[in-house]
C-alpha positions as CSV (number, residue, x, y, z in Angstrom):
1,M,14.5,-10.2,12.7
2,S,15.1,-9.0,16.2
3,E,18.2,-9.9,18.2
4,A,16.1,-12.2,20.3
5,A,14.7,-13.9,17.2
6,C,18.2,-14.5,15.9
7,E,19.0,-16.4,19.1
8,L,16.1,-18.8,18.3
9,I,16.4,-19.1,14.6
10,H,19.5,-18.3,12.6
11,P,18.9,-15.6,9.9
12,N,20.3,-18.0,7.2
13,S,17.5,-20.5,8.1
14,M,14.9,-17.8,7.8
15,E,16.3,-16.7,4.5
16,F,16.3,-20.2,3.2
17,A,12.7,-20.8,4.4
18,T,11.3,-17.6,2.9
19,G,13.5,-17.0,-0.1
20,H,14.0,-13.4,1.0
21,E,17.0,-11.6,2.5
22,V,16.6,-11.2,6.2
23,V,17.0,-7.7,7.8
24,T,18.8,-7.8,11.1
25,K,20.1,-4.2,11.1
26,L,19.5,-1.0,9.3
27,T,21.9,-0.1,6.5
28,G,22.2,2.5,3.7
29,D,19.7,0.3,1.7
30,I,16.9,2.0,3.7
31,E,15.2,-1.4,4.3
32,H,12.6,0.3,6.5
33,V,11.3,2.3,3.6
34,K,11.5,-0.4,1.0
35,Y,9.5,-2.9,3.1
36,S,7.1,-0.4,4.7
37,Q,4.8,-0.1,1.7
38,E,3.7,-3.8,1.6
39,D,0.1,-4.9,1.8
40,L,0.4,-5.6,5.5
41,I,2.9,-5.7,8.3
42,L,2.3,-8.6,10.7
43,V,4.1,-8.4,14.1
44,A,3.9,-11.9,15.5
45,P,4.8,-12.4,18.3
46,A,4.4,-8.8,19.4
47,T,6.4,-8.3,22.5
48,A,5.7,-5.7,25.2
49,N,8.9,-3.9,24.1
50,T,7.9,-3.7,20.4
51,I,4.3,-2.6,21.2
52,S,5.5,0.1,23.7
53,K,8.1,1.5,21.3
54,F,5.5,1.8,18.6
55,A,3.0,3.5,21.0
56,Y,5.6,6.3,21.5
57,K,7.1,6.1,18.0
58,I,10.6,5.1,19.2
59,A,12.7,4.0,16.2
60,D,15.9,2.4,17.6
61,N,16.0,-1.0,15.8
62,P,15.0,-2.3,12.4
63,I,11.6,-3.5,13.6
64,S,10.4,-0.3,15.3
65,T,11.8,1.8,12.5
66,L,9.9,-0.3,9.9
67,L,6.7,0.0,11.9
68,I,6.9,3.7,12.2
69,T,7.7,4.1,8.5
70,A,4.8,1.8,7.6
71,Y,2.5,3.9,9.8
72,G,3.6,7.0,7.9
73,H,2.7,5.2,4.6
74,D,-0.7,4.1,6.0
75,T,0.3,0.5,5.6
76,P,-1.9,-1.7,7.8
77,I,-0.2,-3.1,10.9
78,I,-1.4,-6.1,12.9
79,F,0.0,-6.9,16.3
80,V,-0.3,-10.4,17.8
81,P,0.7,-9.9,21.5
82,S,2.5,-12.7,23.2
83,M,3.9,-12.3,26.7
84,H,3.3,-13.0,30.4
85,D,-0.1,-11.8,31.6
86,S,1.4,-9.3,34.0
87,M,3.3,-7.6,31.2
88,Y,0.2,-7.6,29.0
89,K,-1.7,-5.8,31.8
90,A,1.1,-3.4,32.3
91,I,1.2,-2.3,28.6
92,K,-2.6,-2.2,28.2
93,P,-2.4,1.6,28.2
94,N,0.0,1.5,25.3
95,I,-2.2,-0.9,23.4
96,D,-5.2,1.4,24.0
97,K,-3.2,4.4,22.8
98,I,-2.4,2.7,19.6
99,K,-6.0,1.6,19.1
100,E,-7.3,5.1,19.8
101,E,-5.0,6.7,17.2
102,G,-6.1,4.0,14.7
103,S,-2.5,3.1,13.8
104,A,-2.8,-0.7,14.2
105,I,-5.0,-3.7,14.7
106,F,-4.6,-6.1,17.6
107,I,-5.5,-9.7,17.6
108,R,-6.6,-10.7,21.1
109,P,-4.3,-13.2,22.7
110,R,-5.6,-16.4,24.3
111,M,-5.2,-16.0,28.0
112,D,-4.0,-19.4,29.5
113,E,-1.6,-20.5,32.2
114,G,-0.9,-16.9,33.3
115,K,0.2,-15.9,29.7
116,A,-1.1,-14.0,26.8
117,K,-0.6,-16.7,24.2
118,F,-1.0,-16.8,20.5
119,P,-4.5,-17.1,19.2
120,S,-5.2,-19.8,16.6
121,K,-3.3,-19.5,13.3
122,E,-6.6,-19.4,11.5
123,D,-7.7,-16.3,13.4
124,I,-4.4,-14.6,12.5
125,V,-4.7,-15.5,8.8
126,L,-8.4,-14.5,8.7
127,E,-7.6,-11.1,10.2
128,A,-4.7,-10.6,7.9
129,L,-6.8,-11.4,4.8
130,R,-9.7,-9.2,6.0
131,T,-7.3,-6.3,6.6
132,I,-5.6,-6.6,3.2
133,N,-8.9,-6.8,1.4
134,L,-10.3,-3.8,3.2
135,N,-7.2,-1.8,2.3
136,K,-6.8,-2.8,-1.3
137,K,-6.8,-0.1,-3.8
138,D,-7.9,-0.6,-7.5
């Protein structure tokens, strides 16, 4: 969880809800390596900051470090951008850079009220399942 996410939802609540330990900082347990080889990494919401750090492979927090490590393992990554439309327009070159290198998939946000909002949950789940099935190895 990012620092901002921890301000909205306490890590203990997330751990209770998921049944998994929540990573809020990097430790000697090398969490970024342990979790980077899953079937899929879903970044939702994907902020301008997270997308831009990934575009330039900046690893300065648990999330960006996990993403870069997952990229190195060829783990599929899906971003679901969510931000003000002006920020979305400003980072469009970073999104294009990531798409061009083939390092991640983006689910197009729903543009409404001057914001790049979450698409439907169904669209996110369908893209995640499609991506996992395309990348499954026997």
